N, C-alpha and C positions, 0 to 999 in steps of 0.2 A: 534599500530595496523599493522604497516608494510605498504608497498606501494602496490597500485593496478596497477602499471606500467605493461603493457603487458596483462592486463586482460580486458575482455569485460563485461560490465554491462548493462543489459536491464531493463529499468524502465517504467512501464505503468503509466498513469496519471501524466506524467512528466511536464505538461504545467503550473501547479500552485500548491500552497500549499506544502504539505509534499513531493510530488514527485519532484517538482522543486528544493526544498532545498536539498533533498537527492542527486539529480544529481550534484549539485554544490559541495557538500562535496566529492563525489566520484571523481569529476574532480580535486579537490585540491590534491587528492592522486594519480593522474596520470592515472585513468581508461579511457579506451575508452568507449564511451557511445552510447546506442541506446535509444532515447527519443521518447516515444509514447504518443500521445494525440489527442483529437478531435478538439481543437482550434488551427489552424495553426499559427495565429499571436502570441498567447501566447507561443506556442511551439518554435517558432523562438526566442522569448525573452529568454526562458530558455536556448536554445542552445548558444546564445550570452554570457550569464552569464558564461556558462561552458567554452567557448572559452577564456573568459577574465582571466581564471585561468591558462592559458598557454598551453592549448591543441591545436594541429593543427586541421585544418578543417576536415581532413580525419578521425579524431578520434571521431567526433560527427555526428551521423546519426539520422536524425529526420524522423519519420513516422507518418503521419496523419492517424488515424484509429479509427473505431468504434468497440469496443470489443464485442458488442452484435451481430456482424456479423461474422460468421465462416470464410468467405473468407478473412476478414481483419485480423483475428488472424493468419491464415495460412500465409498471406503476411508478417506479422511482422517477423515471424521466417525465412521465405525464404529470405527476404531482409537482415536480420541480418547476416545469414551465408554467403550469397553472398558477403556482404561488408567486413565482418571481418574474416570469416572462422572459427569462434569459438564462444563459449559463456561460461562465467565463473560464472556469477551471474544473477539470474532472480529476480527482485523485482516486485511482484504483488501488485501494489499500488492503481491502479484505483478502484474507487467505487462510487456508487450512493446511495442516501437516500431520502425517501419520507415519509411524515406522512401517516401511514396506521394503521387502527384498524379493528377488526373483524366486526364492524358495519359500516365501512366506505364505501363510494362509490368508484368505480373503483379499488377495492381491488385486483382482479385477474390480471388486467392489470399492476398495480404497482408491484405486487408480481413477475410476470413474468419478468418484466424489471429489477428489483432489483436482482433477482436470476441469470438472464442471465449475467449481468455485474459482480456482486460480487462473484459468485460461478462458473457458467458454463464456463465463459471465462478464469478464473484462472485454472480450470481443463484442458481445451483445450490447453492453452498456455504452461502449465507445462508439459503436455503430449508431446507436440512437442519439448519442450526444453530439456527434460530428457536425450535423447541419447547424446546430445552435452555436457550437464553438467556432465554426467558420464565420457565422454572422458577427461574432464578437472578437474575432482574431485571437481566440483563447488558446489554452494549452491543456495537455494531458500529462499527468505524472503517475507512473506505475510504481508500486512498491514491489520490487522483485526480491532478490536475495543473493548472497554469496553463492548459493547453489545454482544461479544462472551462469556463473563463470567457472566454477570448479565443483567437483563432487563433494558431497558429505555422505559418509557411509550410512546405510540402513534407511535412507530416505529416497528410495528409487523414484516413486511417483512425484514427490516434491521436487527432486532434481529435474525431472523431465518438464514439469509444469513451469518452473522458473526459467529454464533454458528457453522454452517456448515463449514466455513472456518477454524476455530480452529481445528475441528476434521479432516478436510482434511490435515492440517499441521501435525498432529500426525500420521495419517495413512501413508502418503507419506514419512514421516521421517523414519518410520520403514521399509517400502518397499525399500527405496533407500539407507539405511544405509550400506548395504553390498557392494554397488556400490561406496561408498566413497562420496556420495552426502548428504549434510545436509539440513534440511528443518526446518525453524523456523518462528515465527510470532511475530509481535508487536501488542499490544492492547492499543491504545491511548484512553485517556478520552477526555475532551473538549480541543481541540487544536485550536488556532486562525488561521483559514483557510477560504477560500472563500466558502466552502461548507455550512456554516451556513446561507448564504444569501438565500438559498432555503427556509429556514424557517422564513425569514424576520428578521434575527438577524444580526446586524453589530458587528464589533470587540469589541466595548465597552460593548455591551450587553452580548456577550460571556464571557468576562472577569468578568462582574458583576455577572452573573449566576454562573460561576465556583468558584468565591470567596465564595459562600454560600454552594456549594455542594462538593467541593474537600477539603479533610483534610489539604492539604498544603496551602489552601486559595487563589488559583489563577488558571488561565487557563495555559495550556502548550503552548509552541512555537514549530513551525515546526522543528527548529534546534534540539530540544531535542529528537524528534522522529527519525529524520534523522541520528543522531549520533549513536543511538542504532541499526538502520538498517545496517549501515556501519560496526559496531562492529560485528554483527551476521554474516555478509558476510566475515569477515576477518579471518586470521589465528589465531587471538587471541581467537576466539570462536570455535576452532577446535574440542573441545570435547562437544559441545552443539548442540543437535538436538532434534526435537519434542517439543521445548519449545514455550510457548506463554507468552511474557513478558509484563506486565502491565506498561504503561507509563501514569499515570492518577492522580498523586498527592495523591494516596491512596484511590481513590474513590471506587475501586473494593472491598475494605475491609469493607465498611459500607453498611448498609441497605438503602432502599429508603423510605422516609417519605411521608405521605399523601399530604403535601404541594407541593412536586415535581410532584405528579400525576396530580395535578390541574394546576400547573403553568409551567410545562416543556415547552410546546409550545402553 
């Protein structure tokens, strides 16, 4: 894939799960990193892991921020350029998910929060990043979901947000292509990450469920998603743009059965 020495990579949601593992993989390839997250303690741990791969302290910038706040999004970009003077890769990884149905309580509140984080903040941060990415002929990689391609029951707002993110990926890829900037997305299935705790599922339960619903018979690991993110950001993917790549053990290729509708959450 080549080295990321001399390149600056900004990763949102970098304090845990796929974002934290993605940061480590970029660190192993020499990238300077901007790590964004809401939990300062976990963000610090992610930074330490990256430093353990041989990066000097000046190559890892941590920013505690809430992507639902416009002023925080602006601060992320301002601090990135102030510290590094450039940006080569934007990884829009942060996301939230809640159980939501058309008959559910608090639907609009949860919808607004989901769309603000999963879509609006991505739009805003990408808008701010675009001039800097044009200057470096860089790229954007969005972390979408299987829900961008097919529905998952009881996740109404999340389904909508990830479908929007996939289309955002295609639209911006076309708009920025003439500027030398590539835009792609990954669409994970069930990956063993802390996000499942929101739904009361531990890692073993995630693996048990995925074994029944994913054709490859297992859940995915964060490393498997992170490696594709890094590939899409690398020169090895120089002729790939507007793509949404499923990383889901084949689940996107099959239908959804009645038992899943009953047992999903």
